[in-house]
C-alpha positions in Angstrom: -8.2 7.8 -6.8 -9.7 9.9 -9.7 -13.3 9.9 -8.4 -15.2 12.7 -6.8 -18.3 10.8 -5.5 -19.0 7.5 -3.8 -22.3 5.5 -4.0 -24.0 4.9 -0.6 -27.2 3.2 0.2 -29.8 4.7 2.5 -30.1 2.2 5.4 -33.9 2.5 5.6 -35.0 2.7 2.0 -32.1 1.0 0.4 -32.0 3.8 -2.2 -28.6 4.6 -3.7 -27.2 8.1 -3.6 -23.8 9.6 -4.4 -22.0 11.7 -1.8 -18.8 13.8 -2.4 -15.5 12.3 -1.4 -13.5 14.6 0.7 -10.3 15.6 -1.1 -7.1 16.8 0.5 -5.9 19.9 -1.3 -2.3 19.7 0.1 -1.3 16.0 0.1 2.3 16.3 1.1 2.8 19.9 2.2 5.6 20.2 -0.4 4.5 22.5 -3.1 6.5 20.9 -5.9 5.2 17.4 -5.1 1.6 18.7 -4.7 1.8 20.2 -8.2 3.1 17.0 -9.6 0.2 15.1 -7.9 -2.4 17.6 -9.2 -0.9 17.2 -12.7 -1.1 13.4 -12.5 -4.6 13.5 -11.1 -5.7 15.6 -14.1 -4.4 12.8 -16.4 -1.9 15.1 -18.0 0.1 13.3 -20.7 3.8 13.5 -20.9 6.9 12.8 -18.9 8.1 14.3 -15.7 10.8 16.1 -17.7 8.0 17.9 -19.7 6.2 18.7 -16.4 9.5 20.3 -15.1 10.2 22.2 -18.3 6.7 23.8 -18.3 7.2 25.0 -14.7 10.9 26.0 -14.9 11.9 23.2 -12.4 15.0 21.2 -12.5 14.4 17.6 -13.4 17.1 16.3 -11.1 15.7 18.4 -8.3 12.1 17.1 -8.7 13.2 13.5 -9.3 15.4 13.7 -6.2 12.5 15.0 -4.1 10.2 12.3 -5.4 12.8 9.7 -4.6 13.2 11.0 -1.0 9.5 11.0 -0.5 8.6 7.7 -2.3 11.7 5.7 -2.9 11.0 5.8 -6.6 12.5 7.9 -9.5 10.2 10.6 -10.9 9.4 8.5 -14.0 8.8 5.3 -12.0 6.4 7.3 -9.7 4.5 8.7 -12.7 4.2 5.3 -14.3 3.0 3.7 -11.1 0.5 6.5 -10.4 -0.9 6.3 -13.9 -1.3 2.5 -13.7 -3.1 2.7 -10.4 -5.4 5.3 -11.9 -6.0 3.1 -14.9 -6.8 0.2 -12.6 -9.3 2.2 -10.7 -11.0 3.4 -13.9 -11.0 -0.1 -15.3 -12.5 -1.6 -12.2 -15.2 1.0 -11.3 -16.3 2.3 -14.7 -17.4 1.1 -18.1 -15.0 3.5 -19.8 -13.5 2.3 -23.1 -9.8 1.6 -23.3 -9.3 4.8 -25.2 -11.1 6.8 -22.4 -9.1 5.0 -19.7 -5.8 5.6 -21.5 -6.6 9.3 -22.0 -8.0 10.0 -18.5 -5.1 8.2 -16.8 -2.5 10.0 -18.8 -1.2 6.8 -20.4 -2.3 8.3 -23.8 -3.5 5.7 -26.2 -5.1 2.2 -26.2 -1.8 0.9 -27.6 0.2 2.4 -24.8 -2.4 1.1 -22.3 -2.1 -2.4 -23.8 1.7 -2.3 -23.7 1.7 -1.0 -20.1 -0.6 -3.8 -18.9 1.4 -6.4 -20.7 4.6 -5.1 -19.2 3.3 -4.8 -15.7 0.9 -7.7 -15.4 1.4 -9.9 -18.5 -2.3 -9.3 -19.2 -4.4 -7.4 -21.7 -6.4 -4.5 -20.3 -9.6 -6.6 -20.7 -8.1 -9.5 -18.7 -6.9 -7.1 -16.0 -10.4 -5.5 -15.8 -11.9 -9.0 -15.3 -9.3 -9.8 -12.7 -9.9 -6.6 -10.7 -13.7 -6.2 -11.0 -15.9 -7.6 -8.2 -19.7 -7.7 -7.9 -21.1 -4.2 -7.4 -17.9 -2.3 -8.4 -19.3 -0.7 -11.6 -20.8 2.6 -10.5 -19.5 2.5 -7.0 -17.7 5.7 -7.7 -18.3 8.6 -10.1 -15.9 11.1 -11.7 
């Protein structure tokens, strides 16, 4: 989840306030995987191959590690991660499609549209309406 704060309501006054979400700094304990997760959390554009090249890692090594830990290839993991982040941003914020595409690492509104059509056979707007429930907007803050 890309958010840093969650909205809570004071039980007595009913006033809303935001409190920090505790983040784990080492998610897997495997340095290479943790670096990949941090890169994805930052919404970095690009492929897993580009991630590897910038760090001097072997693509096959990282992809093999990701497969052992998740059962998905490195690229499938990246795409799944980015789509989940995009879903969270679409559901809990009023970000534009361009902002969601950039922040999730998908890149552009066109890529976002193509990704949603491929994954869900929906436009991003249709997916947003499908996901969003009463009180979702503003539940979390970046």
